[in-house]
N, C-alpha and C positions, 0 to 999 in steps of 0.2 A: 659368308655374309650374315650379319645379325639382322639387319633390316634392309631389304632390297628395295631399290627405287626403280620403278618401271615407267617409261614414257609410252603413252598410247596416243597415236595420231591417226586421223582419217575420219571419214563420214560414217561414224559408228551407228547413226540412226537409220542407215539403209537396211532394208529387210534382209538382204543376203548376209549382212554382218551381225545381225541381231543376236543370234544364238551363240556364235563364236565369242562375241564380246561379253555376253552374259556369263558364259563359262569361264572366261579369262578373269573377269572381275571377282567372281565367286572364289576362284582358286587363289588369286592374289590376296584376298581377304583372309583366306584360311591359313596362308603361310606368313601373314603379317607384313606383306609388302605394301609400300606406298605407291600410289598411282597418280600420275600427273601428266598434263599436256604441255608443260613448259620444259624447256631444255637448257636453262641457264646454269644448272648444277650438274655435276657428273652423275651418271645413271648406271644401272647394272644390266638393263635389258631394254631394247627398243622394239615395240610392236606397232607395225604400220598396216592399217587397213586401207588398201589401195583400190579405189573404185575404177580407175581408168589409167591408161599409160601416161606417164609423166605428170601424174597428179601432184607429186611432191617435187618441188624444184630441186635440181641437182645441186645448186649452190647451197640450199638449206641442208641437204643430206651431207654434203662435204663438211660444212661447219659442225654438224652434229657428230660426224665421224672423227673430226680432229679433236673434239672435246672428249670423245670416248673411243679411243683407237682400238681397244680390245673387246668391245661390247658387241654381242650378237644383234643384228638387225633382222627381225623376222617379219616378212611380208605376207599378209593374208590378201590374196588377189581376188577381186570381184569378177563377175561374168564378162565385163567389157575388156578384161585383160587377157582373155583367151587368145592365144597366138602371139601375144606381145613379145615373148622372148625370141621369136623368130623374125619379127618385123620391126620392133621398136627398140631393140637393144637390150642389154642385160641389166639386171637389178644390181644395186649396190650391196649385195649380200648373196651368199650361196643358199640361205635358208628362206624357203617360201612354201606356201601351199595355196591351193585355190579354195575359196570359201565353200564351194559345193562339195569338196572332198574333205572338209574339216572333220576330225574325229577325236576321240578321247586320247589318242596317241600324242597329238600336238599339245594338249593341255598337260599331259603327264610329263612330256619332255621339258616344258617350261618350268613346271613345278620342281622337277629334279634339279635343273640348273640353278634355280633360285634358292634351293636348300643345300647347295654345295655338294650335290651328287652328280656322278657322270651322266651326261645326256648327249643327244646329238649336237647340242649347242656347245659342247665341250670341244668339238672339232675346231681346227684353226679356221680363221675367216677366209683363208685362201683355198679351202676345200673345194674340190670339183663335185658336180652332181653325181657322177659315178661313184665317187668315194662315199658320199652321203648315203646313196642307195645301198651300196654294199655293206656299209656299217650298220644300216637298219636291218639288213638281212641276217645279221649275226645271231638273232634270237633273243629270248628273254631269260634273264637270270635273276631270281629273287624279285620278279615283278617289274624289272626295268631293263632297258637296253643298255649294255655296257660296251665301251670300246675295247679293242684288243689289248691295250696296255693294262687294263684292269682285269679282264676276264680271259683266261686261257684254259681250255678244257681239253687236255691231251687225250682223254679217253672218249671224248664225244665224237660220234660219227655224224656225217651229213650225207643224206641220200639225195642226189641230184637226178631228177627224172629226165632222161634224154628223149623219151618217146611219149611224153604226156600230151594228149590231144590227138586228133585224127591224123595230123600231118607231120608229127615230130617237131622237135624244137631247134632253135638257133644254136649251133654248136659253139659259136663264139661266146654267146651269153652263158652257156653251160660252163665253158672253160673259165670265164670271168668269175662266176660264182665259186667254182672249185678253187681258184687261186686265192680268193678272199677267205674261204673256209680254212685253207692251209695256213694263211697268215694269222688266223685267230687261234691256231693250235688244234683245230679239228681235223678229222680225217675224212676227206670227201670220197664218196663212193658213187660211181655212175651206174644207173639202172640198166642202161642199154635196152635191149628189147625184152629182156626177161627180168621181172621183178623178183627180188629175194623172197623166200618163203616167210621169213621173219626179219624184222629190223627194229633197232632201238636207237633213237636219235632224232635229229631235225630233218625234215624233208622239204626240199625246195623244188619248185616247178616253174619253168618259163612258159606262160600261156601263149599259144600261137594265135593266128588270126582265124581260127575256125569259128563257126557260129556259136554264140554263147550257150545255146541249148546243148550242143555236142560237148562243150567243155564241162558244163554242169553234170552231164551224164558221166563223163570221165572221172570227175571228182567223187561222185557218189559211189561208183564202182570201186575206186581206189580206197575210199574210206571203209568199205566193207572188209578190206584186207588189213588195213593199218588204221585202226580206230583210235589208238591212244597216243599217236605221235603229234608233235608240233608240226603243222603243215602250212607252209607259206607259198603263195603263188605270186608271180610277177605278171602284171597286166598293163597294157598300154593305156594310160590316162583313164583309170577306172572311175566311173561316176558312183554316187552314193548308192543308187539302186543296184548297180552291178556288184558293188562290194557286198551289199546285203545278200544278194543271190548266191555269191560264192561262199559266204559264211554259212548261210543256211544249208548249202550243199555239203559242207563239212570241212572247209579250210579254217585255220585258226588266225591267219594273217593275210591281208591283201596289200601288196606293195606295188607302187607305181614303177613301171619299167622305164628307165631313162637311157636313151641311146646317146 
């Protein structure tokens, strides 16, 4: 794309959307993208700031989708949308995040997509949430997340912590992470109850439902032994303050665990 055209819709004046919107417009200006609220012409990306369930009429979204059948729709959901996916039906896109969980990762993924580089938005529009979450767990290469079709690292190992936290982890989640690491060309290694003395590669941990204080203590003890590894943890619906606590304790990435 030489000049990308992005449509932004929603009540961007709301306080919860103020910072995500500012970051988006700054990034769009930096890559030379044009921003518009009109949908009469074909676009390259659609960014929807949704304040409450069904704010955008389904008929309007269908018309927009018909004009742009292969374009990612990215929903930034406000506080009133909490629980919407369980009670008010699904979104017209697999791509979304909550405003309270907005981070630099979202901005970077949009920037990569608009500059013709692989990003999470390169996934098909039929992608499931588990596929998106697992793709994001693949790690960073050259500063950006890459899908398996682009990045295969046969010599890279991934250590999956099976007993991280006081109560141990979900074996099904551990197996899911291992399967994805194999698909990416990495070699998954399970820690079981005894950690290796040394390890080089990415480390993944599924955080259980222990008190956060106990989890943070586990992270700090773990970091004393493995200080230089990329360390990603999966957490159920982490809030911004939770993410900050985990990062300060020593993790490099906090990912939302999707069941």
